[in-house]
C-alpha positions, 0 to 999 in steps of 0.5 A: 483640495482637489488633490486631497479628494483624489487621494482619499478616493484612491485610498477608499478604492484600494481598501474596498478591493483589499476587503473583497480579496480577504472575504473571498479568501475566507469563503471556501466551502467545507470538504467532507471525509469519507469512510476509513478503517471502520468505514465511519464517515467523518467531517473535514472543516475546510478546503486548503486554499492555494495562494500566489504562485500556484501551478498551471494545473491547479483547480478551484472546484469543490471535490468534497463529493468525489468518491475513491474506493479500494477493493481488496480481499483478505481484509481480516488479516492484520496486514490490511489495517494499513490499507484501511488507514491509508485510505482514511488518511488520504481522504482527510488530506484531500477532502474527498470520500474514501472507502475500503471494501472486499471479502475477509478471506482470499476469495477472488469470485467474491472480490470481483462481485464487490468490484462490480458493485463498486463500478455501479456506484460510479466512483471517481477512481478505484484502487485494487490489490492485484492478487491475480490476473483473473482481476484484469477483466474487471479492471478493464471493465471499470476503465471502459466505464470511464473509471480510472484504476490504480493497482496497489501491493500486487500489480496487474500489468496485463490490465488497463490500470493507469499505474502501480503503487507498491513495494518493489517486490524483488528488492524486498525479497532480495533484502530478506535473503541478505538478512537471512544469510547473515543470520545463519552465518552464510551457510546451511539449509533454508526454506522459503514460505509463500502463497503460490500464484500471486505475482508480488509474492513470486517476485519476492521469492525470486529476490530471495533466491537471487540474494542467496545465489550471489553469496558463496555456495554455502546456502541451499534452498531446500523447499518452497512451502505453501502457506495459503496465507493462513497462519494455521496452515503456515504453522503446519507447513513449517512443522513439516519442514522441520521434520523433513529437514532436522538440520534446517538453519533458516526460514524466509517468509514473503507474506504475513501469515508465514512468519506467524506460522513459522514462529509457532512451529519453531517454538513448539519444536523447541528450536527458537533461536536455533532456526532463524526466521525472517518474516514479512510485515509488521503484525503485532504477533510477529513483532512480539515474537521478535521481542521474544527471540523466536523471529529474528527479523521481518521485512516491513512494507510502508503499506499505508503509503500504497493507497495514499499515493494511489488515490493521489494519482487518481485525484490528480487525473480528475482535478489537476491537469499537468500540460506535459504536452500540448494535448496529453490525450492525443499524444498518448501521455497519461500524466501520472507515474506508471510505477511508484515504489514505496520501499521496505524496512528491515525490523529486528529487536533494535527497532521493533518497538516503534512498529507496535500498534496500540490496541 
C-alpha cells in the first residue's frame, strides 16, 4: 500500500511539472510590427519560441518595442520600393518596429536632417544608404550616441559603421560588361551611363571597364555620361550620345534611371534592337522595355535583402551575444560580419516576367 501511495505521489508531481512547462511555453508576449513601405503600423501575433538546444547567445527579453530606422534619399524612385519592403519584412520576422525615412530626391542636406531626427528618437539601430562620404560625420555622431549603424547599397568605409550589406558593386558591373560584350558580338563602340560621385556606382563603372578590357581589343568605351539619377536627364544624355556616335553599338547603365532614359532615346532614334542596352535594376518600366525588345537585359540586385540582413545584424548586436572571445569588447571583436554581398542576377526576355511587380 505504501508503495502504491508513493507511486501515485510521484505521478502527480510529474504531471504538475509537465503542466507548468506547457503553460509557460504558451505564455509568450505578443510582438509589435512597425512601419513598412507605406509606414503603416501592423501587429504581429506571437513571438517565436526557442526550444531545447538553443544557442548560448539566445535571448528571452521582449523586443517588440525595439525600433530600427532606415535613412535614405531618392525614395521616389521605383528602385527603393525594395528597401521599404525589406524593412517591412524584417520587422515582421523579428517582431520589432521598423521605419523607412528620407527625402524623395537626391538631397544630402535633407537626408542629414532626417538622420539627425532619427538619432533624436534613440532607435536601437540605424540603416543608411551611403550615397556620399559627406554622410560619414552623421554616422559617427549616431555611433557616439550609442546607436549602431549599418550601411547598405553604398558603403561608407570612412565612417564608424559596423558593417556593409549590399551588392558587390565591382562584380555587378563586371557581369554587366560581359553581357553587353556578348550582345554586341565582342566589337564596337559602347558608352556607359552613371551618376558620378557615388562610390557604389564608381565601382560598377570600374567593373564594366575591367570586363570589357579582358576581352579581345574590339570594344571601345567612348564616353561615360551623367544621368544625375533622373530618367529625363538620362534620356537627354543618351540622345546626345547617339548623335555624337552614330555607330554606337551598346549602352551600359549602372543605376536605375539610366536604363529608362537610354530606352527612351534609342526608341525615339528608331534604333531599338540596333543599339543594345544593358540596364540596372528591376523597375517595371525597364522590364516592359525588355519585353518590347528595346532593352536587351538588366542587372538586378537582390535589394530587399540589404535592409533585411542589415536589421538582423543590428538586432543581433542588441540581443544575441556571440562569445567569439572571452570578452569581445576588450578583444576588439564586433561579433558581426563586416561585409555581406547580396549578389546580382542577369534578367532578360527569358525571365523578366518573374520580376514584374503587380500594381
